[in-house]
C-alpha angles and dihedrals in degrees: 000000000000093000092049091051092051091050091050092051091049092052092051093051097049121098092219111106114245089227095050091125092067120097114269116189125196122233120258109241119244111246116195105208094169113104116244116244118266127197095240129112118268110238106251139354122286115227114214119193118186128186108203098170101103095088094147091067097025093234123151116201118207134195115181126185113202118189115219130200100198145017125252138055118005134167127209118200133206111214111263111164102050124197111246092022092075091208146052097293104143107136097228090156090070094057109101141164096030115181128168125197143170120207088352091302116120120244119203116234129202124205115229109250093214100040108032090190090070128085120196122208138169112231112218122233117276093019113150099179142005125221116212119189127185144139129239109215102205121197119290093182132033092245088066095055135270116351106238102171133048131161087263107041147359142207114216122201115191089199089066094044104053146056123212133202117259120234100054139086105253090234087065096057115089118212133187109198127199124185130189109206128194113284114282096004122133122223139200134195140149084247107085120224117236096187139023121197112175105309094338120104121197111203130211115274110258141163113281093247090056092048092050088048091052111070122174138224127201137176150151093255109052135166131172126194127185111231093180139341090284104026129075132184105216113190137186122178143179091247138010089246091068089061096051093121123187117226093244091053092052090045090057091055090049089053089052090060091046096047093047093055091046091050099047098031098219140053117229096200139063086221134356130210127196101211095207122184122186109193144136091206108035110080118261119245144174111191128153128225131174099250098017144018133217109231117177121181139155122278093257094071093109101018095056094040094126095051094074144300091301113174095333093119089071100077098047090047095051092041091054088057090070085074101025111049103004104049097023108036134172110264094233093047095057113089133180094230141005095264099060109092117249122227115214104199094125099048088113084073099033095048104010095056091040088055087051093051093042092062093039094052092043089057095041092051095044094241082134131005128262089247092052087051092052090047091051090049088052093053092048094047093047093048091052093042092063096044107117088190086084087072093071109012125061124218090247092061092056088069085076092061098095087063099035095047116014093213095289119148119276127209097217108024093160089060102030091043120213134209091332091155085086101059103018087045088055091054090052090053091048087054090047091054091050091049093049090052092048091050093050101037090252096306098111138034143147091313087068090050090049094054093046096044104033105016099082134103100023111217094016111130096178120100131268111195128211140185134211092275092054090056092050091044093054091049088052090053088057094045127348112245140125091277094157090056093045094050094044090052092053092045097047106031128110097211118171094234141027119283099265098158092108091061092044092051088051094054098259132116132192111248136168130225134171091251121082118225118246089251092054091047088051090054090050090050094050095043093040090226142123113239113215094145100119096055119015089022105235142101117209129198131195119326092012098296110161108227100173138017122190114228113249092008121132089261092050094047089052090056106259120150139180110280095037116125119222108219102174143357124206092345096311128106109262116266135141091257094046090051094049092048093049093047091048092048092049090057089065101033098039089217118144118255113251114214131182107211130190124202112177105308093337118100123189140168119234128195113206119193099214125138102157094108125214111335124193124170126241136166108237122200110238098192142023100244125089111254137198093281092052090052092046093057096049117107116257117243 
């Protein structure tokens, strides 16, 4: 016994692992064989030919001719880190049938095992050009991604339909693109066609980054309206009825163009195209480009105009990006090619301030009313105010979300947080405007920042980068203050509620009543859901399906989760009306709500102690004088 104990003690004290006899491999080192991009011209112009006529199967067919200057190793890349996506979103999985040849002789390619977006080849001697052919199999069902082709229209992304040579800045690669569209369709793009032969358009030769930044739309039903001498609203729709635009609706879009230029003080484009699709089958989208934007909504955009603000915040948001995000871009987000990883630390400016300007320009142009704007602010503020994710995760960290979670659904968004740099960033900029006005006795505000920061180099559609210090410095030029300290506090704090100081300084406070605002009712109508988020803590879709549960709310604490189905409440079959009646009655009686809940084949009864009644957010004016927010939303003369 004593000998065994001594042996045991000796084994415990030794530094040799007890499992040393097991196999222990060493890692294989990562070897990057792909040349780094250089800021030198690529020798020759790439010719890109795209057949977009197979709309029944949603298949794009590509032929690409790539001139080469020398034999030997070469790498072709499929775009991975896409501008505006803020993450590695290139749909490489949809590229199929890739063949590469020289002088009609096939060349074998090898996919890089470390970067699967890269294809290695060996260029034979005396080769002047390579021909790459492939198909892009776009989604035919929503579970595959965004629908880009229907029998009536299409959305064409050059980033998905091209390869580019590694080793060069993308601005140094010249591309001539040619697209064959379905017979009789009309197309629009920020790229201008220089030739039309039948249904084939040949576009002007441009740098690859400009081509990638210039998608196209096309369709059977097409309408274009000039909003200004430089700005056009290009529209395709499922049916002609969707493009039956009233004069006052078109006038509001013209005022959007006018108010944006007055606000920012310069135009960073020679021309600008809203690529606007109105469809119940083509996938929706909101994606910024320098001289255009992709704006996809349902067919009721114009026809249901009087039912609420609808999706009318989309166009002013994406338009603002031409200045904020495309022309002025965070220094660590700008990259020389589409392989270099982007870093998103300044998205609270890129997206947060664009969200700010989107709502401001929407109100100034009359795309939606001032009251609808205030009601939308109230919903946003209330949603952020109840997010317990603020307890552990700072606003700054949410700028990593496009890489952490590529916009896939989350079970507990209010605790995990999401891309809060959009809406919480907007609240920070509302507070910044109020503070600027307070510091200058109302003579200056965010408009002055916009002109100083974005309103330079009229007509320039290159990029001017900035860092955190440049933002703070420009604010100090408008009104001296510790802006760096203020911004860092808002970005890094773990406050219990949303940053509402901008509203408070403007003479507004967030309140709750038992009556939803028209804007909130419009959201419920479009989402086909019942919003009980601000009291009970749930949102419910058709047939009682729970679509959201707020962390630490009464519903959460009772055990509800997304995916549960509410069968009954207080002895009545679940319906919107039954729920509202039961919640209202509980406010007086104080009795717990009794819910029958189904999860798969499991049925349970929950008792929820909630007597707060129906709660809907509003911004309530606390004084009689106009405040900073009132001034901010007024049109500019």
